[in-house]
Each structure stands twice: as C-alpha cells, then as structure tokens.
N, C-alpha and C positions, 0 to 999 in steps of 0.2 A: 358306699357301694350300693348301686341300684339292685333292687330285687323285683320279683315277679316279672322277669324278662327272659327272653330267649335270644342267644347270640348264634348267628350262622358263621361257621368257620371251623378251622382246625382246633381241636379241643386243647391241645398243648398251648397254642398261641393265645387262646382265649383265657386259659388258666393263669398265664404268666403275669397278667396285670392285677389279678385278684389279691387282696391283702392276706398276709399270713394269719392263721388261726381265725378265719372268718366264717367257716362253714360248719354247721353242726352235724349234718348227716348227708352221706352220698349214697344214692340208690341208683344203680346203673347196670347196663348190660351192653358190653362192647360187641361189635360185629364178630361173629364166630369165625374161627380160622377156616378158610376153604369153603365157606357156605354160599356167599353171594357176591356178585360184582356190582358195586354201586356206581361204577362209572366215574369215579372222582380220583384225581391224582394223589390226594392226601388221605385216601381211605385206609383203614386198618382192616386186615383179614385176608388179603391176598399175598401175604409174604410167601416166599419160595419154601421156607422151612418153618417148622414149629418154633425153633429157636429164635428166629428173627421176629416172629409174631410175639413171643414172650418178651423179648428185648424192647419191642415197641410199646408194649403195655406197661412194662416197668418204667420206662421213660415218662409216659403219661402219668402214672400213679405216683411218681416222685413229686409231681406238681400237686396232685390231689392231697397227698400227705402234708405238704406245705400249707395248703389253705384250710386244712381240717383243723378244728379246735382240738385241744388236748384231750377233752373228754368226748370227742366225736366218734362216729362209727362209719364204716363203709360196708355196704351190702352189694356184693358183686355176683351177678348172675352170669354163668357161662355153660355152654353146652359142648359136648365132645364131637369128635369126628373120626372117621377111619381113613387110613392111608391107602392110596392107590398106587399103581405103577409110576405115575407121573408126579405124585404129590398128594395133597389133600383130596379126599373124595367129597365132592359136593353132594354125593347121594348116600353118604354114610355106608359105603361098601357095596351098594347095589345101584346099578344104573338101569333105568327103563330103556330097553332097546328101541321102543317107539319114540322116546323123547330123550335122547342122550344129553341134551343141554337143559333138561328140565322143561316142565310144561309151559313156563312163561319165558323160555329162551335166555334166561339170565346166566345159567351155569356155563363156565368156560374152564374145563379141567386144565390145570397147569401142566406143562411138560418140563419138569425140572430134572436135575441129575438125581440118581438114586440116593436115598438117605443112608447115612452111615450104619444105622441099625434098624430103622423102621422098614417093614416089608408091607407089600400089598395085603390088605385086609387087617392090618394091625389097628387096634384101637390106640389112638395117639395119646390120650390122657391129657388133653390140653387144659382142662380146668385145674387139675392138680399141679401141672407144671407152672401155671401162672400163680396159683396160690403159694407154692413153695418159694417161687422167685420173689414174690412181694414180701414174704416172711423173711427170707434170707438177705435179700439185697437192700430192702428198704426198712427192715426192722419192724414192720407192722406185726401186731399180734393177731394170729389166726385163731379166732375164738370159737368158731363152729362151722361145720360143713352141713348145711341144710339141704335136704333132698326135696326138690320140687317134683312131686309125682303128678303126672298128667293123665287123668282117667280117660281123656279123649285123645290120646296120643295118635299121631299119624300112623295108619296101618302100613305094613311093610310086607313084601313078598319074600323076604330073606328066609332061607330054610336051614341055615347052619348055625344060628345063634338066636337067643331071645330078642324080641323087638324092644328097642329102647323107649321107655316111657317116663323118663325122668331127666332133670338137669340139676346142676348145683347152684346154690346161693351161698357164698362164703361171707361170713361175718368177720370183718377186721376192726381192730381198734388201734388208735394211735398210742394209747397209754395202757398201763396195767389196770388202772381204774377209769372207768368211763361211764357215760350216762346210759342206762338201760332200764326202761320202765316195764318191768315184767308184768305188773298188774294191768297194764293197758292191752296186753296180748294174751290174757288168760284164755284157755280153751274150755269148752264145756266138759264137765265130768263125764266119764264113760258111762257111769250109771248114777244119775243125779239122785235117784230114790235111795241108793245105798248111803250116799253122803248125808242126806237128811236124817236117815235112820240112825246113822252112827252118831250124829250130833245129839239126837234125842236120847240115845242110850247113855251118853256121857252125863246127862242130867238125871238119869234114872237111878235113884239110890238103891233100888232092889236088884240091879244088874249083878249077876254072879261073877265077881272078878277072880275068885280063886279057881273056879272051874268053868271058864267061859264057853267051852264047847257044849255045856248043858243049856245055853241060851238059844241054841239052834240058829246062830247068826254066823254068816261067813267070816273067816279069819280077817279078811281085808277090811271089814267094817266094824270089827270089835274095838271098843275103846281101850285106852291104855289101862293096865291094871295097877300101876303105881301112880299115885296122884302127886307126890312130893319127891323131888330130887334134891340131893345134897351136893354142894360144890365149894371149892376154895378159890380165892383170888390169888393165884400163884405167882411167884417171881419169874424173872427171865430164867429159862431152863439152863442155858450155857453159863450164865453167871453163877447160878446156884451150883452147878456141877463143878465149876472151877473152885468155888469156895470149899466144898466138902473134899475135893481131891487134895487141896493144899493142906487141909487139916489131917487128911489121911497120911500124907507124906511126912508131915511133922510128927505124926504119932508112929511112924515106921511100920504101917500096916500095908500088906499087899491086898489087892482086890480078892484074890482067892482066900486069904485068911479071913477077911470080913464075910465072905459068902459062907465059909464054914462056921463062923460065929453066929451068923443069922440063920443058918440052916436053910438057905434058899439061894437061887441064882439072881434074885432081884437086885442086889447091890451092883452087879455088873452093869445094869441099865442106868442106875443112879449116877455112877461115876463116868460113864460114857456119854452122859447128857442126852439119854433116850427117854427117861421118864422120871417122875418124882416119887420119892418114898411116901407111903401112907403116913398119916399123923402118928400112928403108933411107931412106925419105923423111924420117922424123924426124931421122936423123943429117944428112941434107942440110940441113934446116931449121936444125938446131943450128949448123952451120958457117956458114950464110948470116946468121943473126941473132945469133950468139955467145950462144946460149942457155945458161943454167946447167944443172945436173944435177937440177933439181927433179922432172922427170918421167922421168928416165932409166930407173929400175927398172921402172916401169909400162909404158913404151913399148917397151923393148928386151928385157925378159926374156920368153923363150918357154917356155911350159909344154906338156907333152904328156899326153894321156890316151887311153884306149881309145875308139873310136868305135862299138863294137858296141852295138847297140840291143837291149835286153832285150825279148823277146817274151813277153807274158803268155799262158801256155798255158790259163789258166782263162777268158779272155775278152777281148773288145775294149771300148773305151769306149762307154758307153751313147749310143745314137742319139736323135734328137728326134721320131721317128715310132714311136708305141707302138700295136701291134695287139692289142687285147683285146676280146673279145665283151662286150656288156652282159650283166648277170647278173640273171635274175629272182629275186625274193625271195617266198617263199610268202605272207607276211603282208602284202605290199604289192601295190597294183595298178599300179605303175609300175616301170620298170627302174632298177636301182641300180648303183652302182660295182661293177665286178669287183674282188675283193680285190687282184688284182695291181697295180691302179692306185695306190691309196694305199700299198701296200706298197713300191713302188719310191720313191715320194716320201719316205716315213718313213725308209727305209734310207739314202737319200742325205742326208737333212737332219738326222738325229739319231743319238746314241749310245744305248745301253741306259740306261734310267733318266731320259732327257730327257722333257720334257712336250710332248705333241702336243695342239693345239687344233683343234677343228672348230666353227665358229660357226653353221653350218647343218647340224646333225648328221644330219637325215633318218632313215634307217633304222639309222644307227650304224656303217656299214661302217668309216669311218676309225678309230673308237674300238675296234672289234672287232680290226682289224688291229694297231693300236698295242698293245693288250693282248697279242696273240699274240707280238709282237716284243719284249716286256718293256720297253715304254715306258709312262710315266704318261700319262694323258689327262684332258682336260676337254672336255665337250661342251655346246653351247647349242642348244636346240631350241624353236621357238615352239608347235608343236602337241603337245598332250597325247596325241593318238593315236599320234604317232610315238615319243614318250617310251615309251609302252607297248611298241612294237616293239623299241626299243633295249633295254628291260628284259629282254624275252624272249631277245633275241639274245645279250646278254652274260651271261645267267643270274645276274643279280645281285639283291640284295635291295632292294626298294623300302622306303625307311625309313619314310616317313609321307606322307600327303596333307595339306599344310599350307594348304589353301584357306581355312580359317577364320582363320589367323594367318600373315600374310605373313612370310617370314624376314627378319630384319635383317641387312644386309650389314656388312662391316667398317667402312665409312665412316659408318655410322649411318643410312643410307637404307634404305628397303624395296626389295627386288629387283623386285617387281611387285605390283600390286593383285590379280592373278589368282593361281591356285594355282602353287606352286613345288614341283616333284616332283624329289627328289634320288635318283639311282640311284647307289649306291656299292658298291664291291667290298668284301666282308668282310675285315676285318683289314688293309686297305691304305689308305694316304693318298698 
C-alpha cells in the first residue's frame, strides 16, 4: 500500500480498496452539518436532516473501522450547529441581516420540512449524535470527549446565550486495549517549583511525617507518610468465593450464623464474592470449615514494597481540555486546525513510521504534522482546490493529472470517474 500520498475523490470509495487492519491512527474533521456548501455532488454536510448526516458518517466510518489496526485509534473533531426554521443554521442561530448568505456568499440556508422535534434555535447536538451512533452501530469504544477550547473564538452578536468557543474531539478505539503513548503528551505541571520541592522533601530524612503541617508545606506537595506497603498475591475472587461457599454449605452454616460467630458483617462480602478476608479471618475460616491448604500461600503470604510515588518532573498526564487558537492559513478562506491539535493526537496514537490517515484532508494540516513527526500518511480529499493547497503546503511533486484515465485500484475497480490527483513525496512510500 502506498503511503505519503493524497487521493482526490469520495472518501468511502477511496477507503474501499485499502487493506484491512492497515492504519494505525485516524485524525480527521468531517464537514460540519449545515455549515458550508462545497459545491460537490458527493459532499457530506448538506443533508436535509441531522439523522441523514449521522447515517452518512456511520457509513464512512464503518470503512474506517475496517482499515484501522486492532490497537489503532480515531480522533474525530466535530462542531455543533443550531436549527433554524428551514433546517440547519449556517450562522449558528444568528444571521447577519447585511450578509444573509455569509460574507463569502457560500451559505445557502436549506428549505426542508419541519423536523419532528427540533425547533428553531435548538442546539442540534451533532457531535454527540455522531459519537453515540459510532459507539452503538459500529461497536467503537468511545474513550474520551476532549474539549477544544478556542481562546480566539469568532465573536458573535447573539444576546440570548453564551458565545460558543469550543468544539469536541472524540477519541475512539477499535479494541478495549490499544496503543496510547501518554508520556508523549505529558503537559507542564501547574506549578513546577512545587513538584521539585516535593521530590526533594521525599529525600529529606528530617521531614516531619507524623505532623506534616508543621513543615509549612502545602498538602498537595507533601510526601507520603508511609514508605512501605504490604500486599498479597490473591487468587481469583469468584473462584475463592465459590470454594468457601461450598465448604459453608457442607458445614450447614448460613451466612448470618457466620456473621454472628465472627461478630461482624464482613463474611457477607466474602461469600458474595465482593472482597477477601484478611489473613487473620482466613485462618479463622480454615479452622471453622477445616479447609485444606489450597489457598494458604496466596491468602497468608505478605509481601512488602516501597509506596513512594514517582513524580514525573517532565510533566503531568494530558488533560481533556485543550486550549489552542484557530490558525489562519494564507491560501484558505476558512480557519484550519492549529498544528498543535493533530500533533497531540498523532504523538499519543502512533510511533515513528506508523501510518496516519485523514479522510477529510482539507488544507492538509494533519498530513503536514504527520510528516514533521516522521510518520507515514495517507490523505483523502474531495475538492481539487484543496488538493492544490495540500500540494503547496507539503511542497511535494504532483505526479500527473489523470482526469482522462481514471486510476485502477488494487481491487480492479476505478477510484472515481472524476480526476484523481496523487500528491506523493519524492523517494518515499
């Protein structure tokens, strides 16, 4: 499979020839519902209802799931919109009377039948509708809803609600366990000086662990007072519970009777498979039921280890609110991803040399970042105009315009009846 290449055409058609389990990470942002008319018959985003928009994206992402590796991730950026009398509001519930079709003339408010429950000025909830559909219909794991906060959000004259200054980025995985490099996306500590101080305090033998408040140190940076913890390598809880229940029944004891004998309610938790008895209680049970030594080692052997928690001086775990300004691009008339956004997704979801896919490549920010991070990339974009932007941005060679002869795909089918433009990095695959 070729990499470091961009295909022009319908994303579902282009995905159809890609091998199963071939892509490590997908970072993409579909056209938002009711936002912009791209003037293409195959475009997504101008569906008459939000339900149809969701159906179309589910259909596309069924192919994305197929090509995604079992340990791969999907990072999906989506913005919301407001409903208007005729359908989606291109203006998020507010139209400028001087520019009813938008300042660039792209907007074309749809005139559709009234929705069965959405009313004018309702927030549609598109991101969550799509997220739940991918979770329910495709079986993807919805692992996190990240808030992309935009400090430089577009100003609005609306006076009956707060101005929207965020979008969602949903993290999906194909499997319960997947590749996620948390160390690659560590954030700076809120107060680095406190972290360094805490580390030094742990090494300081004169630190008052019995009365830490006397050290005049904030609670959040005080070291742990207990240096050693004890633990047992316990058996399977359900198996152990069944074993002692069988012995209880053989001995003709009820749980209430055993609680009375033990003078506590703890036995209730042991026999219901909710917790293990302490070593002392286990020895008491052994004597009561004449248990064999099957579980003696696991229940009675006490191990010790240091409880000191390692503090990562380089940063804290990545949070779910990301504050990035939108980033203007000189060749485009719309705001594009800031580089930091796909960078964080790609660093967390891939290793060097892995393949990153963007099925709605737009101006190519995801591909550009993937290239900078030494990842391979594949892009799909419907608009020839945007393909040209990507070409300039990546400074790559346009191989040829194949409008006269559609390219034959590996499965023997044609990629598209329209032109297919390949943007390919020299001497790389």
